C-alpha positions as CSV (number, residue, x, y, z in Angstrom):
1,X,104.2,-104.5,136.9
2,X,103.7,-105.2,133.2
3,X,101.3,-102.2,133.0
4,X,103.9,-99.9,134.7
5,X,106.5,-101.1,132.2
6,X,104.2,-100.4,129.3
7,X,103.4,-96.9,130.8
8,X,107.2,-96.2,130.9
9,X,107.5,-97.3,127.3
10,X,104.7,-95.0,126.2
11,X,106.2,-92.1,128.2
12,X,109.6,-92.7,126.5
13,X,108.1,-92.9,123.1
14,X,106.2,-89.7,123.5
15,X,109.3,-87.9,124.9
16,X,111.3,-89.0,121.9
17,X,108.6,-87.6,119.7
18,X,108.4,-84.3,121.5
19,X,112.2,-84.0,121.5
20,X,112.2,-84.6,117.8
21,X,109.6,-81.8,117.3
22,X,111.5,-79.3,119.4
23,X,114.8,-80.2,117.7
24,X,113.1,-79.6,114.3
25,X,111.8,-76.2,115.3
26,X,115.1,-75.0,117.0
27,X,117.1,-76.5,114.1
28,X,115.2,-74.4,111.6
29,X,115.5,-71.2,113.7
30,X,119.2,-71.7,114.2
31,X,119.6,-72.2,110.5
32,X,118.1,-68.7,109.8
33,X,119.3,-66.6,112.7
34,X,121.9,-63.9,111.9
35,X,125.5,-64.4,112.5
36,X,126.5,-64.2,116.2
37,X,128.3,-60.8,115.8
38,X,125.0,-59.3,114.4
39,X,122.7,-61.1,116.9
40,X,124.7,-59.9,119.9
41,X,125.3,-56.4,118.5
42,X,121.6,-55.8,117.8
43,X,120.1,-58.0,120.6
44,X,118.3,-60.1,118.0
45,X,115.4,-62.2,119.4
46,X,112.6,-64.3,118.1
47,X,109.5,-65.2,120.3
48,X,111.4,-63.5,123.2
49,X,114.4,-65.7,122.9
50,X,117.9,-64.6,121.8
51,X,120.3,-66.6,119.6
52,X,122.1,-68.0,122.7
53,X,118.8,-69.1,124.3
54,X,117.6,-70.9,121.2
55,X,121.0,-72.7,121.1
56,X,120.5,-73.7,124.8
57,X,117.1,-75.2,124.0
58,X,118.5,-77.0,121.0
59,X,121.4,-78.4,123.0
60,X,119.1,-79.6,125.9
61,X,116.7,-81.4,123.7
62,X,119.5,-82.9,121.7
63,X,120.7,-84.5,124.9
64,X,117.1,-85.6,125.8
65,X,116.7,-87.1,122.3
66,X,119.9,-89.1,122.7
67,X,119.0,-90.4,126.2
68,X,115.3,-91.2,125.4
69,X,116.4,-92.8,122.1
70,X,118.7,-95.1,124.0
71,X,116.0,-95.9,126.5
72,X,113.6,-96.6,123.6
73,X,116.1,-99.1,122.2
74,X,116.5,-100.6,125.6
75,X,112.8,-101.2,126.1
76,X,112.5,-102.6,122.6
77,X,115.6,-104.7,122.8
78,X,113.9,-108.0,122.5
79,X,112.1,-107.3,119.1
80,X,115.3,-105.7,117.9
81,X,117.4,-108.7,118.9
82,X,114.9,-111.0,117.2
83,X,115.2,-109.0,114.0
84,X,119.0,-109.3,114.2
85,X,118.7,-113.1,114.9
86,X,116.5,-113.5,111.8
87,X,119.0,-111.6,109.7
88,X,121.9,-113.7,111.0
89,X,120.0,-117.0,110.4
90,X,119.3,-115.8,107.0
91,X,123.1,-115.3,106.4
92,X,122.8,-111.5,106.7
93,X,120.7,-111.1,103.7
94,X,120.4,-107.4,104.2
95,X,117.6,-105.6,102.4
96,X,118.3,-103.2,99.6
97,X,116.7,-100.5,101.7
98,X,119.2,-101.0,104.5
99,X,122.2,-100.9,102.2
100,X,120.8,-97.9,100.3
101,X,120.1,-95.9,103.5
102,X,123.6,-96.7,104.9
103,X,125.3,-95.7,101.6
104,X,123.3,-92.5,101.4
105,X,124.3,-91.6,105.0
106,X,128.0,-92.1,104.2
107,X,127.6,-90.1,101.0
108,X,125.9,-87.2,102.8
109,X,128.6,-87.2,105.5
110,X,131.3,-87.1,102.8
111,X,129.6,-84.3,100.9
112,X,129.3,-82.2,104.1
113,X,132.9,-82.7,105.1
114,X,134.3,-81.7,101.7
115,X,131.6,-79.0,101.1
116,X,130.4,-80.5,97.8
117,X,127.0,-80.2,96.0
118,X,124.3,-80.6,97.0
119,X,125.5,-80.2,100.6
120,X,127.3,-77.0,99.7
121,X,124.1,-75.5,98.3
122,X,122.5,-76.0,101.8
123,X,125.5,-74.2,103.4
124,X,125.4,-71.4,100.7
125,X,121.7,-70.8,101.4
126,X,122.5,-70.7,105.1
127,X,125.1,-68.0,104.5
128,X,122.7,-66.1,102.2
129,X,119.9,-66.1,104.8
130,X,122.2,-65.1,107.6
131,X,123.7,-62.3,105.5
132,X,120.2,-61.0,104.6
133,X,119.8,-59.7,108.1
134,X,122.5,-57.1,107.4
135,X,120.5,-54.4,105.6
136,X,122.8,-51.5,106.4
137,X,126.4,-51.0,107.5
138,X,125.3,-49.8,111.0
139,X,124.1,-53.4,111.8
140,X,127.7,-54.6,111.6
141,X,129.9,-54.2,114.7
142,X,133.3,-52.6,114.2
143,X,134.8,-56.0,115.1
144,X,133.8,-59.3,116.6
145,X,132.3,-59.2,120.1
146,X,132.7,-55.4,120.3
147,X,129.7,-55.4,122.6
148,X,131.9,-57.1,125.3
149,X,134.5,-54.3,125.3
150,X,134.3,-51.4,127.8
151,X,133.5,-47.9,126.7
152,X,137.1,-46.9,127.4
153,X,138.4,-49.9,125.6
154,X,136.4,-49.4,122.4
155,X,137.2,-45.7,122.4
156,X,140.9,-46.5,122.5
157,X,140.6,-49.3,119.9
158,X,138.5,-47.3,117.5
159,X,140.3,-44.0,118.1
160,X,137.3,-42.2,119.5
161,X,137.5,-39.1,121.7
162,X,136.5,-40.6,125.0
163,X,135.6,-37.2,126.6
164,X,133.3,-36.3,123.7
165,X,131.8,-39.8,123.6
166,X,130.9,-39.6,127.2
167,X,129.4,-36.1,126.7
168,X,127.3,-37.5,123.8
169,X,125.9,-40.3,125.9
170,X,125.0,-38.0,128.7
171,X,123.3,-35.6,126.2
172,X,121.2,-38.6,125.0
173,X,120.2,-39.6,128.6
174,X,122.3,-42.7,128.6
175,X,123.4,-43.9,132.1
176,X,126.8,-45.5,132.0
177,X,130.1,-46.2,133.7
178,X,133.2,-46.0,131.3
179,X,134.4,-49.3,132.8
180,X,131.1,-51.1,131.7
181,X,130.9,-53.0,128.4
182,X,128.7,-51.7,125.6
183,X,126.4,-54.6,126.2
184,X,126.0,-53.7,129.9
185,X,125.4,-50.1,129.1
186,X,122.8,-51.1,126.5
187,X,120.9,-53.5,128.8
188,X,120.9,-50.9,131.6
189,X,119.2,-48.4,129.2
190,X,117.0,-50.9,127.4
191,X,118.7,-50.3,124.0
192,X,121.2,-52.2,121.9
193,X,125.0,-52.0,121.8
194,X,124.5,-50.9,118.2
195,X,122.6,-47.8,119.4
196,X,125.2,-47.0,122.0
197,X,128.0,-47.2,119.4
198,X,126.0,-45.0,117.0
199,X,126.1,-42.2,119.6
200,X,129.9,-42.3,120.2
201,X,131.1,-43.3,116.7
202,X,130.8,-39.8,115.4
203,X,133.5,-38.5,117.8
204,X,136.7,-39.5,116.1
205,X,140.0,-38.7,117.8
206,X,142.7,-36.9,115.9
207,X,144.2,-38.8,113.1
208,X,147.1,-41.1,114.0
209,X,149.3,-40.5,111.1
210,X,152.6,-38.8,111.8
211,X,154.2,-37.1,108.8
212,X,157.8,-38.3,109.5
213,X,156.9,-41.7,111.1
214,X,158.5,-44.7,109.4
215,X,155.9,-47.4,109.3
216,X,156.5,-51.2,109.1
217,X,154.0,-53.8,108.1
218,X,153.9,-55.0,111.7
219,X,153.2,-51.4,113.0
220,X,150.3,-51.1,110.6
221,X,148.8,-54.5,111.6
222,X,149.2,-53.7,115.3
223,X,147.7,-50.2,114.9
224,X,144.8,-50.9,112.5
225,X,143.8,-54.6,112.5
226,X,140.3,-55.1,113.7
227,X,139.3,-51.4,113.5
228,X,136.7,-51.9,110.7
229,X,138.9,-50.5,107.8
230,X,137.0,-52.7,105.3
231,X,133.7,-50.9,105.9
232,X,135.2,-47.5,105.2
233,X,135.5,-45.8,101.8
234,X,138.8,-44.9,100.3
235,X,138.3,-41.3,101.3
236,X,137.6,-42.3,104.9
237,X,140.6,-44.5,105.0
238,X,142.9,-41.6,103.8
239,X,141.3,-39.4,106.5
240,X,142.0,-41.9,109.2
241,X,145.7,-42.0,108.4
242,X,145.9,-38.3,107.7
243,X,147.0,-38.6,104.1
244,X,145.6,-36.1,101.5
245,X,143.1,-37.9,99.2
246,X,144.8,-37.2,95.9
247,X,148.2,-38.3,97.4
248,X,146.4,-41.4,98.7
249,X,144.9,-42.3,95.3
250,X,148.2,-41.7,93.6
251,X,150.0,-44.0,96.1
252,X,147.4,-46.7,95.5
253,X,147.8,-46.3,91.7
254,X,151.5,-46.7,92.0
255,X,150.8,-50.0,93.7
256,X,148.6,-51.1,90.8
257,X,145.4,-50.4,92.7
258,X,142.7,-48.5,90.7
259,X,140.3,-46.8,93.1
260,X,138.0,-43.7,93.5
261,X,137.3,-41.8,96.7
262,X,133.8,-43.3,97.2
263,X,134.9,-46.9,96.6
264,X,134.6,-49.3,99.5
265,X,138.0,-50.4,101.0
266,X,137.0,-54.1,101.2
267,X,135.6,-54.2,97.7
268,X,138.7,-52.6,96.2
269,X,141.0,-54.9,98.2
270,X,139.1,-58.0,97.2
271,X,138.9,-57.1,93.5
272,X,142.8,-56.9,93.5
273,X,143.3,-60.0,95.6
274,X,144.4,-57.9,98.6
275,X,143.1,-57.1,102.0
276,X,142.5,-53.7,103.6
277,X,145.8,-53.8,105.5
278,X,147.6,-54.3,102.1
279,X,146.1,-51.1,100.9
280,X,147.1,-49.2,104.0
281,X,150.6,-50.5,103.5
282,X,150.8,-49.1,100.0
283,X,149.7,-45.7,101.4
284,X,152.0,-45.6,104.5
285,X,155.0,-47.5,103.1
286,X,155.4,-46.1,99.6
287,X,157.6,-48.1,97.2
288,X,161.0,-46.6,96.9
């Protein structure tokens, strides 16, 4: 009986150790993986596992570590209780190491919550590593979870000519159903949603700007939010809304926005403490 108990103790100790090893590996990988929108858009994987699968493994072994850690404490309760009794009989003469480790733990928790150095340096490095996966604009989806949208849906949202987009996919040998999501189409053809979108993105529908339309801020937000305006150039933005480039630049200048045709919309907006919708408002709702 004693031998069996000792065997269980050893098994638990080894399981705790292996869980710690797996958590260390998966923790490092999840620290460096690209942001979810990039991972799902490009079907990112490492060692054959995608971001979601690495997360599942990390979650499972986190649970195993908690359970086996608790069992490890249970099977070693007597020596632990003896240690506590000795401390109590010694009037809780806690060691400097105990106090220092507890204090450090509390400090690290506080620094993490309030995003202060050196914890903030760890978070900044995490952002930098994740951002380094984006080496070209094509790797960015037009909006979050775009891969989950159907071909019809993304054509409508991104103002693509659906008929031309379908013809383009057929020309490139892509099997699809317009009701399927980009992710489903991609998996059925052993490619990525990014590649599917690259085929259809060139087929823009006619511009949506109506010469005599009276726009409101709410109209602009409803029409253009989430359509990837920030990744366009100023010239492309003007083309989307059907406003002549020179007129567009003049309207922006009247709104105290200095920009050139090739400038990025997000960069210009950020440098003037604005957002892309703000720039569009200056173009479509000129100051009286």
